[in-house]
C-alpha positions as CSV (number, residue, x, y, z in Angstrom):
1,X,-46.0,-27.8,-61.4
2,X,-44.8,-30.1,-58.5
3,X,-42.4,-32.9,-59.0
4,X,-41.8,-35.4,-56.2
5,X,-39.7,-38.0,-58.0
6,X,-37.0,-38.2,-55.3
7,X,-36.9,-38.3,-51.6
8,X,-35.4,-35.1,-50.4
9,X,-36.7,-32.3,-52.6
10,X,-39.7,-30.8,-54.2
11,X,-39.3,-29.0,-57.5
12,X,-41.7,-26.2,-58.3
13,X,-41.8,-23.7,-61.2
14,X,-42.4,-20.4,-59.3
15,X,-41.0,-16.9,-59.0
16,X,-38.6,-16.9,-56.0
17,X,-39.2,-14.3,-53.3
18,X,-36.5,-11.9,-52.1
19,X,-34.5,-13.0,-49.1
20,X,-35.5,-11.4,-45.8
21,X,-32.7,-10.1,-43.6
22,X,-31.0,-11.9,-40.7
23,X,-30.4,-15.3,-42.4
24,X,-27.3,-16.9,-44.0
25,X,-26.0,-15.2,-47.1
26,X,-24.7,-17.0,-50.1
27,X,-21.8,-15.1,-51.8
28,X,-22.2,-14.5,-55.5
29,X,-25.5,-16.4,-55.6
30,X,-26.3,-15.7,-59.2
31,X,-22.8,-15.9,-60.6
32,X,-22.7,-12.3,-61.8
33,X,-19.4,-11.2,-60.1
34,X,-17.0,-12.5,-62.8
35,X,-17.0,-11.8,-66.6
36,X,-15.4,-14.5,-68.6
37,X,-13.8,-13.8,-72.0
38,X,-12.3,-17.1,-73.0
39,X,-14.5,-19.6,-74.8
40,X,-16.3,-21.9,-73.9
41,X,-16.5,-20.5,-70.3
42,X,-14.9,-23.0,-68.0
43,X,-13.1,-21.5,-64.9
44,X,-9.7,-23.2,-65.5
45,X,-9.1,-21.1,-68.7
46,X,-10.6,-17.9,-67.2
47,X,-8.3,-17.3,-64.3
48,X,-9.6,-20.2,-62.2
49,X,-12.0,-17.9,-60.3
50,X,-15.6,-18.0,-59.5
51,X,-16.0,-15.4,-56.8
52,X,-17.2,-16.9,-53.5
53,X,-17.1,-20.5,-54.7
54,X,-14.6,-23.3,-54.8
55,X,-14.8,-25.8,-57.7
56,X,-13.4,-29.1,-59.0
57,X,-13.6,-30.4,-62.6
58,X,-15.2,-28.6,-65.5
59,X,-17.1,-25.8,-63.8
60,X,-17.6,-22.3,-65.2
61,X,-19.9,-19.5,-66.2
62,X,-21.9,-18.7,-69.3
63,X,-22.3,-16.5,-71.3
64,X,-18.7,-15.9,-72.4
65,X,-18.2,-12.2,-73.4
66,X,-16.3,-11.4,-76.6
67,X,-16.0,-7.9,-75.1
68,X,-15.1,-8.8,-71.6
69,X,-15.1,-7.2,-69.1
70,X,-17.7,-4.9,-70.6
71,X,-20.0,-7.9,-71.3
72,X,-20.7,-7.4,-74.9
73,X,-21.0,-10.0,-77.6
74,X,-22.3,-12.8,-75.5
75,X,-21.6,-16.4,-76.5
76,X,-23.4,-19.2,-74.6
77,X,-22.4,-22.6,-75.8
78,X,-23.6,-24.4,-72.6
79,X,-26.8,-22.3,-72.2
80,X,-28.8,-23.6,-75.1
81,X,-32.4,-23.4,-73.7
82,X,-34.4,-21.7,-71.0
83,X,-34.8,-18.2,-69.6
84,X,-32.0,-17.1,-67.2
85,X,-33.6,-16.8,-63.8
86,X,-31.6,-13.8,-62.4
87,X,-29.1,-11.4,-64.0
88,X,-27.3,-12.4,-67.2
89,X,-25.1,-15.3,-66.1
90,X,-25.4,-18.9,-64.8
91,X,-23.0,-21.5,-63.5
92,X,-22.3,-24.6,-65.5
93,X,-21.1,-28.0,-64.1
94,X,-20.0,-30.4,-66.9
95,X,-19.5,-34.1,-66.3
96,X,-18.2,-35.1,-62.8
97,X,-17.5,-32.0,-60.7
98,X,-18.3,-30.0,-57.6
99,X,-19.2,-26.4,-56.8
100,X,-19.1,-25.4,-53.2
101,X,-18.8,-22.6,-50.6
102,X,-18.9,-22.2,-46.8
103,X,-22.1,-20.2,-46.0
104,X,-22.0,-18.3,-42.7
105,X,-24.8,-17.0,-40.5
106,X,-26.4,-20.2,-39.3
107,X,-27.9,-20.3,-35.8
108,X,-27.9,-23.5,-33.7
109,X,-31.2,-25.4,-33.6
110,X,-32.8,-23.4,-36.4
111,X,-34.1,-25.1,-39.5
112,X,-33.2,-23.9,-43.1
113,X,-33.8,-24.8,-46.7
114,X,-31.6,-24.2,-49.7
115,X,-33.3,-22.9,-52.8
116,X,-31.9,-22.5,-56.4
117,X,-32.8,-22.8,-60.0
118,X,-31.6,-25.7,-62.2
119,X,-31.6,-26.6,-65.9
120,X,-29.7,-28.9,-68.2
121,X,-27.9,-28.3,-71.5
122,X,-29.7,-30.1,-74.4
123,X,-26.5,-30.9,-76.3
124,X,-25.0,-34.1,-74.8
125,X,-23.3,-37.3,-75.8
126,X,-25.2,-39.7,-73.6
127,X,-28.9,-40.6,-73.6
128,X,-29.6,-39.8,-69.9
129,X,-29.9,-36.4,-68.4
130,X,-27.2,-35.0,-66.1
131,X,-27.5,-35.9,-62.4
132,X,-27.0,-33.7,-59.4
133,X,-27.0,-34.0,-55.6
134,X,-26.7,-31.2,-53.0
135,X,-25.3,-31.5,-49.4
136,X,-25.0,-29.1,-46.5
137,X,-22.5,-29.8,-43.7
138,X,-22.2,-33.3,-45.3
139,X,-26.0,-34.0,-45.0
140,X,-27.8,-34.7,-48.2
141,X,-30.5,-32.1,-48.6
142,X,-31.3,-32.7,-52.3
143,X,-31.2,-36.3,-53.3
144,X,-29.4,-37.4,-56.5
145,X,-31.8,-36.7,-59.4
146,X,-31.9,-36.2,-63.1
147,X,-31.9,-32.6,-64.2
148,X,-34.3,-31.9,-67.1
149,X,-34.0,-29.5,-70.0
150,X,-36.7,-26.9,-69.5
151,X,-37.1,-25.6,-73.0
152,X,-36.7,-26.6,-76.7
153,X,-33.3,-26.2,-78.4
154,X,-32.3,-22.5,-78.8
155,X,-35.5,-21.4,-77.1
156,X,-35.2,-19.1,-74.1
157,X,-38.8,-18.6,-73.0
158,X,-39.5,-21.1,-70.2
159,X,-38.1,-20.7,-66.7
160,X,-35.5,-22.9,-65.1
161,X,-36.9,-25.4,-62.5
162,X,-37.0,-24.0,-58.9
163,X,-35.7,-26.4,-56.3
164,X,-36.3,-26.2,-52.5
165,X,-34.3,-28.6,-50.4
166,X,-35.3,-30.8,-47.5
167,X,-35.0,-28.9,-44.2
168,X,-31.6,-28.7,-42.5
169,X,-31.2,-28.2,-38.8
170,X,-28.1,-26.2,-37.8
171,X,-26.1,-28.2,-35.2
172,X,-24.3,-25.1,-34.1
173,X,-23.8,-21.4,-34.8
174,X,-21.5,-20.6,-37.7
175,X,-20.7,-21.6,-41.3
176,X,-21.4,-24.8,-43.1
177,X,-20.2,-26.1,-46.5
178,X,-22.8,-26.2,-49.3
179,X,-21.9,-28.5,-52.1
180,X,-23.4,-29.1,-55.5
181,X,-22.1,-32.3,-57.0
182,X,-22.7,-33.8,-60.4
183,X,-22.7,-37.6,-60.7
184,X,-22.8,-38.5,-64.4
185,X,-20.0,-38.3,-66.9
186,X,-20.1,-38.3,-70.7
187,X,-20.7,-34.8,-71.9
188,X,-23.7,-33.7,-69.8
189,X,-24.0,-30.2,-68.2
190,X,-26.1,-28.8,-65.3
191,X,-26.9,-25.1,-65.2
192,X,-27.4,-23.3,-61.9
193,X,-28.6,-19.9,-60.8
194,X,-29.9,-17.8,-57.8
195,X,-28.7,-19.9,-54.9
196,X,-30.1,-18.9,-51.5
197,X,-30.5,-20.2,-47.9
198,X,-33.8,-19.4,-46.2
199,X,-35.5,-20.2,-42.9
200,X,-37.7,-23.2,-43.1
201,X,-41.4,-22.4,-42.7
202,X,-43.7,-25.4,-42.6
203,X,-46.8,-25.1,-44.7
204,X,-49.9,-24.2,-42.7
205,X,-52.7,-26.7,-42.7
206,X,-56.3,-25.4,-43.2
207,X,-58.1,-25.2,-39.8
208,X,-61.4,-27.1,-39.4
209,X,-60.9,-29.6,-42.3
210,X,-62.0,-33.1,-41.5
211,X,-59.6,-35.4,-43.3
212,X,-62.0,-38.3,-43.0
213,X,-64.6,-36.7,-45.2
C-alpha cells in the first residue's frame, strides 16, 4: 500500500529492515528503555523521563505496567488498535506537543531519510484524525498530515503505517535535532515506534525500458 497524499513523504506498510552500521543512531528508538507505572502513561507523572528524548506537552509511553518495573499487568489506554511494531511499548503524543532528540553521526553532504511507524488512537473527542509533522535540523522532512487508525477498536492484528521521510542532506558533520510535532488539539493522540535514520538510496530504474511505449 502506497499513500502519496502529502508532499514530503510516502507511507508504505512494509516490514522495516535492520539498520546497517556506520550511520546516525537514534537513542531509545522503540521507547523500550523506561517502564511506566502510573496511569495513563504520560511522562509528567512518571518521573518526566523518556530516555534519549526531550518532550513538551502530553507525551508519554504505553503500556503502563501495574507491576512496574517488572512489566506485568499491562494497561494501554492510548493503544487501542494495531499491532505494536517493535518490542512492547510505543510513544504517545496527545494534543499539541513535541518529541525530539539530537541525533549524532551525520556526515556533511550525505543524504539520509528518517523512518518510523505511526498510528492513531481511535478514542477521540474531535471528528478529524490527529495531525503530525516531522523536521530535521529545522527542515520539514514529513509534511503535516493526518494520522489514520490502522485497525478496528480493540483489535491488534494490523501493522502500524511505515513512514519514510523526504531525503535530508547533512549541511555539516555532527548532530541535528529530529522533532515530531503534533498540530491538532482536542483529545487526539498519535502513536510512534521504531524511529531510525538511514542513508538515502534512490530507487533503481529498470534498464532498457522505453517510457514512450
